[in-house]
N, C-alpha and C positions, 0 to 999 in steps of 0.2 A: 545881746547886741542883736538890734532889728536889723532885720539886712536892706539891701540899698541898690538902689537904682531903680526907679519909679516904675518905666516902662516895662521894663524886664520884669520885674516882679509884679506887676498888674497882670500880664500876657500869662507868667505861670499860674498866678493863684487863679486867673480865670479858668484857666486849661483844668485845674485841678476840680473847681467847684464846678464845672459842666460834668466832668467825669461822675462825681459824686450822685449829681441829678441824675444823671441817665441811667446809673446803678441802681438808683430807686425806682425807676420806669415812670418818673414826674415829668409833665410838661412843666414850662414858666408859667402857662395860666396856673397851674396848679398849685405852685409855689405860691405867687402871686396871692390866689385866694385863701392860703393858709394863713392871713392877717398877720405875718412879721413885720409889716411895714415897708417891705420891698415891692413897688410896683413892677410888671412883666418889663418894660423899658428899662428899669433901673437895672434888673437882671440880666438882661442882653448886655447891657454898658459893661458891668460887672464879669461876665464870661466872656466877653471879646476882649478885655483889657483896656477899655476907652475910659475910665473912671477910677478915682482913689476909692478905697473900700476900707470901710470901718472894722474895727474888731468886734463890736455889737453886730454888725450883720453877718460877718462871718460865723459868729456863734451861733447865730439864730438858723443859718442854714444848718450848720452841723449839726444841730440837735435835730432838725426837721427830718435830717438825712440819716441820721442815726449813727453817726460815725462815733470812734473811739476818741475819749480826753487827748490823747497823744498825739493824735491826726488833728484835732481841733486847735488845740496848743501849736503846734507847727505852721497849721494854716493862720491863726491870729499873728503869728510873729512875723509871715510875710505879710500881713494887710499892712503892718507898721511902716513897712517899706513903701507903700503905693504911693506916699502923698509927701516922699521927700525929695527936693531937689538937692541933687548933687552936683559937686565943682565941674563935672564935664559936661553938665547940659548947656551950660552957659559959656563954655569955654571956646572959644574961635578958633584954636588950634586943632579941635578934634570934629572933623568932618561928621555931618549928622549921620551918615552910614555907620560909622563906626562906634558914635554913643552908645548904642544899642547894645556893643559887645563889650565897651568898658563897664556897662549898667552889669552886663550878665558877668564878667568876672569880678567887679565889688561885690556879687549877692552871692556868689558862690561858696560851697562849702569844701568842696574839692575841683580841683582841674587837671584835666588830662588832657596834654598837647604834644602834638608831633611836628617837629621840623627839619626840614629835608634842606636848607639853605641857608639859614641866618639864626642866631641865637635869638630866643624868644624875648619878647618885649618886657617880659617880668624879671628878665634876669640880663638884661643888658646896662653895661657899664654907659657912663655918659659920654666917654670919647666914643666907643662902638657905636652908641647910637646917632652921637653927630657924624660918623664917618657914612654911615648909610645914608641919613637924610642931604650929605654933602653928593650924593649921586643922582638926587631928585634935579631935573630940567625945570627952571624956573623958579626954583625957593631961594628967596634974598636971605641975608646973613639973619634978619630978624626972624622970619619964617622958620629959620633952622633952630633958632634957640627957642622958640615957642614951641615947638613940636619935641624938641628934647625935655624941656621942663613937665610937659604934658605926659611924656612917657615913664620921666623918674616918678612923677606924681602916682601913676599908674602902680608903681612898686612897693608904694606905701600898704598896700592889702596885705603885704608879705611882713611886715612888723607890727602888723594889730595883735593885741591880746590873745587873741584864739584867730591865726590868720588860716585861711583855706590849705587843704592839701595839696600840693602842687606835684604834679608828677609828670616828668616830660624824658619824652625820647626824641632823641637827635641822631642824624644821620653823623658820620664820621667826618664826613668831609666840612660840614658846619666850624669843627673846631681845628680844621686846615688851612680854610678859606681867608687869606691877609685882610680882613676887612681892617683898613685903615693902618695897616703895616705890624710891623712884629711890636712893638711896644703896647699900642693897644691893644692885638692879641693876649700878648702875655698877661697885661692887666685883666683882659676880661677872661683869661682863663681861672687866673686866681681867684677870681669872684665865682664861676663858677665850681671851683674847686672848696671853696667856703659854703656857698651853697648845698653840695651835696651832703655834706657834713652835718647839715641841720634836721631834726628828726621830721618837720613836715616838709621836706623837699627831697624828690628822689630823681635824679639823673639815669637814665641807662641809653646805652650809646649803641647803633646799627653800625658793625663796620664794613668798610667800603668790600671786604669779602665775600660779604653776601650777596653782592650784586643786583639785579634788580628786585624790587621789591613792590608793594600794594601802597606804598607810601611815596612812593615817586609821582604819583597824581597829584600831590599839593599837602601843602600845611592845613592841619585842622587843631580843634579843641573842642572838648568834651566837658560839659561843664555840669556839676550837680549843684542843687539848689535843696533849702531845707527841707526833709523827706521827700524829695524827689531826685533821687538819681539818674543821671542822663535825661536831664531835664530840657537841656538844649543844647547846641555845637555851634560853631565858627567856621567856616571855611575859608581859607585866604586865596586871595586871587591876585593878580600881577600890580593891580591900581585899588584895588578895593575888595573888600569879602564881605560875607553874608553871614547873617544869622539865622541858623535853622531850626526848628524846632517839629516840624513834622515827624509824628514816630520811626516812620520808615527811613527817612532820612538820617536821623540821630541813631538808629539800630545799624545801618549800614557802617555808619562810621565808629561803632562800638566793636563791631565784628573787625573791621579793618584795624582799630587798637590792638584788638585781640591777639590778630596776627603779627603785627609790627613788636608786639611784645615780646611774643616767641623766636622772633628773630635777633632782638637784641639782646646784649651780651647783661651777665649778671649786673648786681649793682655792685660787688667789688671789682668785678674783670672791668667795669664801665669806667671806676676810678682809677682803676691802673692805668688803663688808656688816656683818660683826661689827663693823669700826672704826665705819663710820656710824652705826650703831644705838649704840653704844657712845656717842656724843658726846650723842646725843639724852639721856642718861641722866646726863650732868655738867651 
């Protein structure tokens, strides 16, 4: 299955091809002079993620750079996703700043998420999502309906034939915050319990007894793309988030993730705590 999310995939593919070119010591002019049918301006647009990329161009560049067949195949799969328009690209309920993240999420082979305040969107029930949006000032009932529908549509990636691996670290407070009331929370925790029993989903909980920890600076997500672990990340803000692709920024978040993993309960102990808190909502 080709990956999706054209803007995300274009950027990821462009960065990978740039690194391969630089590793060979070739300039863009030298690549253009290799008679591959790729001009210097076109190569610039490819490497900066500005245009769709054909599989033929990717394979030609891989041949020139002398990369392994497995790498060429992975990059060819990325190329297939550079021209696909997806449902979120034209969805008015999804703000432009968030579309890049949705594409990243849909393109990922693995997603690692830390959340300290609310259940991640990938695992929210409809009532829980609706209760969250109801707190937003200025949203009409129609606005909320559209936003909830978009959030639920994002969850379809977990039902794919080959879903991404989803690894979530939650603060215990997320389970105890009464979003929408007891009935909503009871349903939400049942869904989390069902999710954690699936082989492609892992949920671990940081107990409140840990006290202060590195995750208190805010929620974040790290995404792996095909052949590119830690390809990009997303940082949550109060009203909007930001996709980050700089290697130093992503590495910092991966270090934070490893620290949070060391402070979280084991998978089995997290399940026990989840079951304990779920009983308090029924």
